[in-house]
N, C-alpha and C positions, 0 to 999 in steps of 0.2 A: 600459327598457333602460339599463344603465349606460354612461356615456361610455367610449370606448375608452382614454382616458388612464389609467383605473384599472388597466388590465392591466399597466402598466409601473411602477407604484409599488412601492416596496420592501415586501414582505409576508413574513411567516413562511410557510413552505411550506404549511401547512394552510389559512391564510387565502387564499392565492392559489388553491389548488385549490377551495376553497368558492366563490370568485367564478367560476372558469372552469366549474365543473360545475353552475352554475345554468343559465340559458338557454344552449343550445349556440351561439347566434349570436355570442356574445362572442368566441369563439376562432376560429370558422370565417370570420369576417369579416376576420381578420388576413391579411396577406400570408404567402406560404410562408416567406419568410425570418424573419418575426416569429414564426411558429409554431415554426420550428426553434430560434429563440433561447430560447423558453420551455422547450422540451425540454432544450436544452443547460444551462440554468440550473436544471433539475430543478423547475421551477415547474408543470409538467404532465407526465404520463407519455405515452408513445406510445399506450398503450391508451386513456387518457382522450381524447387527441386524436382517435383513430379513432372512439370512441363518439360524440363530438360531431358528427363528420361523418355517421356512420350515422344519427343522430337527424334531421339535416336531410334526408338521403336518404329516410327513412321519411315525412317530412312532405311533401316536394315531388315526389319521383320518380313517385308514382302519377299526377300530373297531367302532368309533363313527359316521362316515358318516355325519359330520357336514359341512364340506366345500366340496361342490359337483362339483364345477368347479374351476380349478386352472390355473393360468397363470404365472408360476414362471419365465419364460424367460423375459416376459414383465416387471414383477415386479423388476427383477434384473437390467434391463435397467433403470427403473425409479430411483432405489436406487443409481445407479452409477451416474446419472445426478445430483441427490441431493448432493452426495458427492463432485462432481466437483464444484457445486455452493458454498458449504461450504468452500472448499479449496480456492476458489477465494474471500472469505470474504463476500459472499452474504448470505442473510437470506431467505431461501426458504419458510418459513411460520411457524406458531405456532405448527404444528403437524409434523414437519420435521422428516421423517424416520420411522414413525409409520406404521407398516404393518396393513392392514385392508382387510376384505372380506365383500362384500356388500350383503345384503339380495337379494335372487333371485326373488323378486317381484319388484325390481327397475332396470330400464334400465341402462346398462353399455356399453359405446361405444366400439364396437369391441369384446365384451365378451359375450358369450352365456348367455341368460336370458330367462328362461323357464316359470316363474310364477308357477312352479310345475305342469305344464300341458303338456300332450302329444301334444296338439294342437300347442304349441310353443316350442317343444323340440329342434328345430334347429334354433330358433330365435336369431339373432345377431343384436342388435340395432346399429343405425348409430350415436347415440348421448347419452349422459348421462342424468340421472335425474338431476334436478337443484342442489340438495344438494350434489350429488357426484362430480359435477364440483367444488363445494366449497371445499370439503374435499381434492380433488387432488390439488387444488390451494393452500391449506394450508400445503401441504407437505406430505400427506399420500401416502403410497405405496400400491396400489391395487394388491392383490395377488390372488383374486378369488371371488367366490360367496358362500353364506351360504344357507343351505336347508330351505325350507318352505313348508307348506301344499299347496295343489292345490288351486291356486288363493288366498292363505292366509286364507282359510275358515276352522276354527276350531283350537282349542288350543291343537293340537296333530300333530307333524311334520312328515308327511309321504305323499308320492305321488307315482304315477306310473312311474315317470321318474327316480327318484333316490332312492326310498325306504324310510325307516324310519331313523330318527336320534336318537341315544341313549343318555340317561342321563349319564354324566360322573360319577355321584355319585352312580349309579346303572344301569348297562347296560341293564337290563331287564325292565327298566322304561322309560317312555316318558320324553323328554326334554321340553315338553310344545310347545306352538306355539302362533302366527305363526312365531315369530322370534326365533324359536327353534334351528336352526342351529347356529345362532349367539350366543345364550346363551351357548350352548354346547361347541362351539369353545373357547369362552371366559374362561369358567370354566377350560378347559383343557390347557389353556395357549397357544393355537395355534395362537391367536391374542390378542393384548392388548385392542382394542376398536372395537366396532361394531355398525352398524346402523340397524334400524328396523322401523316398523310402528305399530300403535296401533289403532284398531277400537273398539273391545270389550275386549281388554286386551293383545294384542299381543306383547307388550314390557314388561309388568308387569308379566304376567303369566309365561313365560319361565324363566325370571329372578328369580322368586320365586322358581321354580323347580330346578334351576341350581346354586343357591347361588351366583348370580351376581346382578348388579344393572340395572334396566330398568326404564327409566323416560318417562312418558307421559306428554309432555309439553302442554301449552295452544294451542288452535286452532289458526293457523296462525303464531306460533312461528318459525317453520321450513317451509320454502316455498315449495310448491309442485304444479305441474301442473296437474289438475284433470278436467275431463270433467264436473263433478258436483262440480264446484268450491265453492259453498256455502253449500256443504254437512256438517252437523254439528258435525260429530264425528270422522272421520278418521284423524289421525295426524302421522307425522314422528318424530322420536326422537332418542336419543343416548342410548347406553348400554356400560357398562364397568365393571371392577371388583370392583372399588371403586367409591364413589360419586364424589370425586375430579376429577377423570379421566372422569367421565360422564359429569361433568360441562365443562371441557376442550373441549371435543368433541362437546358439544352443542354450545360452543362459535364459532366454525367453521361452524356449520350447520345452525345456527339461523341468523335472520336478515331479513329486508324487501326485497321484490322483486316484481316488477311490474306485473309479470305473475301470482302471487297468489292473488286472489281477497279478501282473508281474512288475508293477510299478516299483521303482527304487526310491528309497527315502530321501536322498540328497536333494536339497533345494537347487534350482537352476542357477541362482546367483553365484554359486561357487565357480562357475565358468566365466564370469565377468571379472576377470582378474588379470594381473600381469602374467604373461606367458614366458617370461625370462627363465631360463634354466641353465644351470651349470652342467655342461655335458662332459666335462673333463673326467675321463676314467669310466664312463658308461660302457657297458659291454653290449655289443651289437652282434647278433647272429645274422649273417648276410648271405643271401642267395640271389643270383641273377638268372638262374635257369632251372631251379628245382631239381637239379641232378637227374634230369631225364624223366622225372615223374609226370611232367607235362611239357609239351613242346612250346618253346618260346622263340619267336623269330629273331633274326640276327640284329635288326635295328633296335628292338627293345632291349635285347641283351647288352648291346654296346652302350646304350644310354645308362642303363641301370648299373653296369659294371663301373662306369666312370664315376658314379656317385659313392663308390666305396672310398675313393681317395678324399672326396669332400668330407665324409664323416670322420675319416682319420685326421684330416687337417683341423677339424674343430675340436679334436681331443678325445674322440671315442676310440675304444678298443674294438676293432672290427675283425671278426673271425668268420671265415667261410663256414656256413652251416646250412644244411639242407634238412628242414624239418621232415619228419616221416608223416606223410599224408595218407598212409594206407587206411582204408576203411571210410575215408571222408567222401569219396565218390558214391559209394553205396548208400551212405547215410543221406546225403543231399538228394540224390536222385529218387530214393524211395520216399522220403518224407515230403518232397515236393509233389510227387505223383499222388500220394495219399491226400495232401492238401487240395490239389487240383480236382481230384475225384469228388471230394466233399463239396467244393465250391461250385463246380461247373457242370456236374453230371446232369442235374435236372434241366438246366437251360439248354444244354446240347441236345438232350433227348427231344425237347420241344421245338427248338429252332437250330438244327445243326448247321444250316447255311449261314448263320450269323456269327460263327466262330471261325477263327483262322486255324489252319491245319495243325500248327504246333500245339495249340491249346487242346484241340481234340485228341491228338496223340498222347500228350502228357496226362490228360484225364483218363484215357483208356488204360494207360499203364497203372494208374492208381486203382482202377476198378477191379483189377485182378489180385490185389493184395489181400492177404489174410491177417487175422489177428496175430498169428505166430510170426508173420513177416514183420509186422510193426514191433513186436516184442524183441525180435532178434536185432533189428536195426537200432532200437533204443539202447540195447546192451552195447552194440558197437559204437554208438555215439558217445556213450559214457567213456569208453576206452579212448576214443579220439580226444575228448575234452580233457581227461586226466593226463594224457600224454603231453598235450600242449601246455597245460598248466605247469607241468614238471619242467618244461624248457625254461621257464622264468626263474627257476632256481639257479640257472647258469647265466642267463642273459636278461638285460633290462628291456630290450626291445628286439623284435625280429623285423628285418627289412627285406623286401622282395619286390618283384614287379606287381603292378596292379593288373595289367592285362598281358596276354601272351602275344598279342599282335598290336599293330597301330590301327588307327581308324581306317576301315575298309570301305570299298565302293558302296555308295548309298543305294544302289539298285540291288545289292546282294542282301538276302534276308538274314543270313548268318554265315559264319566262317566255316567252310567245309574242309579246309586243309591247312595245316601248319607244318612247315619243314618237311613236306612229303607225307605227314601223318594225317590220315583221314579223321575228321571229326564227325562222328556218326549221328549226333543229334544237335539240335539248336542250343543245347546247354554245354556240350563238351568243351568248347573253346573258352569257356568262362571259368575253368577250374581254379585259376589263380585267385579269383575272388570268392567263389562259392565254397571252396575248401575252408576259408577263414570264417565264413558264415556258420559253418558247422561247429567251429570251436566256441562260438559265443563271445569271442574276444573283441575289444574295441580296435578299430582299424581305420586308417585314414589314407586317402589318396592326395598327395601333394605334388605340384608340378615338379618334374624331375629332369626336364630338358627336352631337346628336340632332335629328331632324326635329321640326316642331311637334306631330306625333302621338306623340312619345316613342319613335320607332324609332331604334336606334343606326346610325351611319354610320362606316365605317372609313377611315382615312387610310393610303395605301400609300406606303412609303418604300423606294426601290430604290437599292442601292449598287453600287460598282465590283466587278469580279471578285474573289471570295474575300474581300472585306472585310466578313465577317459581323459582326465585333465593332463595326466602325464604324457599320453599320446599326443595331445594337442601341443604341449610344450616342446616335445622332441621335434615334431613337424615344424613348429615355429622356428626353432634353432636352425634347422636345415634350410628353411625358406629364407631366413635373414642373410645367409651367405650366398645363396644361389640367385634369388630374386627373379626366377623364371616367370613369375606372375606378371611382371612388367612388360613382357613381350605381347604386344597387342596383335590381334588377327588382322590380316591384310584387308579384309572387307571393311573394317572400321577405319584403318589408316587411309585407304583409297577413297572411301566415301567422304571422309572429313576433309581430305585435301581438295575435294571438288566442291565442298559445301560453300 
């Protein structure tokens, strides 16, 4: 395999193309920004970049099952149109030529969208979700859809339509969820960028398990059309292998839209900027174990604790601090159940055999709620949000684990025990993520290191209200000194060594 530096030497056009069109790993291992730079300099075409990624998909996807619907012919047509625009001197957009596969919970015009459910196994929407229109307008090349749990329920990606998605770092482990197919595909270099959603951790959890970046932006940052337009916790957001690429993708996804009733006014272009940040003197509230409020296994604690020294070495003032999450459990569990009851009750009544047990259980929990229950939990949510906003009078960022465990056995539906503590529902083991969802604060999962067994662990950085760019900059500063994203999964290394 040729050293990466060769890709950036001055070559005549045909010489560079000969290099890139050898083993496809040379170009797919580059960051999204580097891939765009090659296209801008006409050192590779959009079609050539797409074909390089399709080659990796052909090689690895049969094992990982991350990209469950593919439209290579349509993707090639898109890539060819982009190349024609570039040849004519046009600028097709800031993401020109980047291949992408969209999460199978988001509608894609003319492309099968199942929501991981047998009910919708043959569903082909006649229009895109809002943000997908934006990504395609920015020059992305849609090549297919990534796997997700049934209706996105649970942080373990499996369903009865496509089966389970494997973790690229350990094929017998889960990739997390619900944006699990996206995270697995990113880690395996099948795509350079991916989109997802986050309710109780669906961007952050799989990112942590797969050594990629998953960013939960502020509510309203990425517009969405939702029947419950004021629902306080579900967001859409970007994933990538680096923080810089994540910010680039967010710049195309974000920005106000009249059809999102919680839409924020900032234009997406504010995120397409330098992420350099002077971290000297920043105050960090740091917790590796939540002081017993939630069980965290030893491997995760060890990796997270080691990053305290990293933050100190780059100039931050790091203080052990355990935020008070009291009330967050009740808020999340109640509002999620209320949401599920509204969304799934009618369907379950008509076709109960078509829904998995956890969705039925969660829906039934919501059916018993009263108006007074919802009022009480909204009062409690206000208390939690105000408490966390007050923390940022003392700290610039809060840092903690993304997940309480490492990637678990792929045949296990959810984590039933941590450190001897029983996890009573399919949600309990995800507290480290869903507590933050309750606060409404922007939060990111950035690669934080590996366990002795080689399993990735994510570091969660939480920022002040609406300070999405600040969170990205802090994560970028951490990433630049650790560079964990450079550690490729064994499946990729092994496959390419035999190619």
